[in-house]
C-alpha positions as CSV (number, residue, x, y, z in Angstrom):
1,M,91.5,-26.2,-19.7
2,F,90.3,-27.1,-16.2
3,D,93.4,-25.7,-14.6
4,A,92.8,-22.4,-16.2
5,I,89.1,-22.6,-15.0
6,N,90.1,-23.5,-11.4
7,A,92.7,-20.7,-11.4
8,F,90.2,-18.0,-12.7
9,F,87.7,-19.0,-10.0
10,G,90.3,-19.3,-7.3
11,R,90.0,-23.1,-6.9
12,H,93.2,-25.1,-6.2
13,P,92.2,-28.6,-5.6
14,E,95.9,-29.6,-6.0
15,Q,96.7,-27.7,-2.7
16,V,94.1,-29.7,-0.7
17,K,95.9,-32.2,1.4
18,A,93.7,-32.4,4.5
19,N,91.5,-35.3,5.4
20,V,87.9,-33.8,5.6
21,E,84.9,-35.6,7.0
22,I,81.4,-34.3,7.3
23,Y,78.3,-35.9,9.0
24,T,75.1,-35.0,7.0
25,W,71.5,-35.6,6.6
26,Q,70.5,-35.9,2.9
27,T,68.0,-33.1,2.8
28,C,69.6,-30.8,5.3
29,P,70.1,-27.3,3.6
30,Y,73.1,-26.5,5.8
31,C,74.7,-29.8,4.9
32,I,74.2,-29.1,1.2
33,R,75.6,-25.7,1.6
34,A,78.7,-26.9,3.4
35,K,79.3,-29.7,0.8
36,L,79.0,-27.0,-1.9
37,L,81.7,-25.0,-0.4
38,L,84.1,-28.0,0.1
39,W,83.2,-29.2,-3.6
40,W,84.1,-25.5,-4.7
41,K,87.4,-25.8,-2.9
42,G,88.2,-29.0,-4.7
43,V,88.0,-31.1,-1.5
44,N,87.5,-34.9,-1.6
45,F,85.8,-35.4,1.5
46,T,84.3,-38.4,3.4
47,E,80.6,-38.0,3.9
48,Y,78.7,-39.9,6.6
49,K,75.0,-39.8,5.9
50,I,73.4,-40.4,9.3
51,D,69.6,-39.9,8.4
52,G,67.6,-41.5,11.1
53,D,70.5,-43.4,12.5
54,E,70.6,-42.6,16.1
55,T,73.7,-44.7,16.9
56,A,75.6,-42.8,14.1
57,R,74.3,-39.5,15.4
58,N,75.5,-40.4,18.9
59,D,78.9,-41.3,17.5
60,M,79.1,-38.0,15.7
61,A,78.0,-36.1,18.9
62,Q,80.8,-37.8,20.9
63,R,83.3,-36.6,18.3
64,A,81.8,-33.1,18.1
65,N,81.9,-32.2,21.8
66,G,78.3,-33.1,22.3
67,R,76.9,-31.2,19.2
68,R,74.1,-33.1,17.7
69,T,73.1,-30.9,14.8
70,V,74.1,-31.5,11.2
71,P,76.4,-30.9,9.5
72,Q,79.5,-31.6,11.8
73,I,82.7,-31.0,9.9
74,F,86.2,-32.4,10.9
75,I,89.5,-31.5,9.2
76,N,92.4,-33.8,10.0
77,N,90.3,-35.2,12.7
78,N,89.9,-31.6,14.3
79,H,86.3,-30.7,14.9
80,I,85.7,-27.3,13.3
81,G,82.0,-27.1,13.7
82,G,79.0,-26.9,11.4
83,C,78.1,-25.0,8.2
84,D,78.2,-21.5,9.7
85,D,81.8,-22.3,11.3
86,L,83.1,-23.5,7.9
87,Y,81.9,-20.3,6.1
88,S,83.3,-18.2,8.8
89,L,86.7,-19.8,8.5
90,D,86.5,-19.2,4.8
91,G,85.6,-15.7,5.3
92,K,88.5,-15.0,7.5
93,G,90.9,-16.6,5.1
94,E,91.6,-19.5,7.6
95,L,90.0,-22.5,5.7
96,D,92.4,-22.7,2.9
97,P,95.5,-23.1,5.1
98,L,93.6,-25.8,7.1
99,L,92.8,-27.6,3.9
100,A,96.5,-27.4,2.7
101,Q,97.7,-29.3,5.9
102,I,98.7,-32.8,5.3
103,A,96.6,-35.3,7.4
């Protein structure tokens, strides 16, 4: 039954092979929006909740080419940016191929 539902809505979690990481703050609306898209795509992602943790934020910024805003998203250890970047990739049809790549 879930396979039929997933197919109807265009979700293909069995095709997601990538390692996805996302740095978030718990109440950040952009973080929530990014996680919803990843969830919708069937992605099992690793979330780093960095609320108020300046050391973790510095570590994130180092990985994210100096970007300190959340969310910051990585696919197979490649920085793709924040929420708007994630949705842009999806809108251009470039997100699914990235998610299908083996880590």
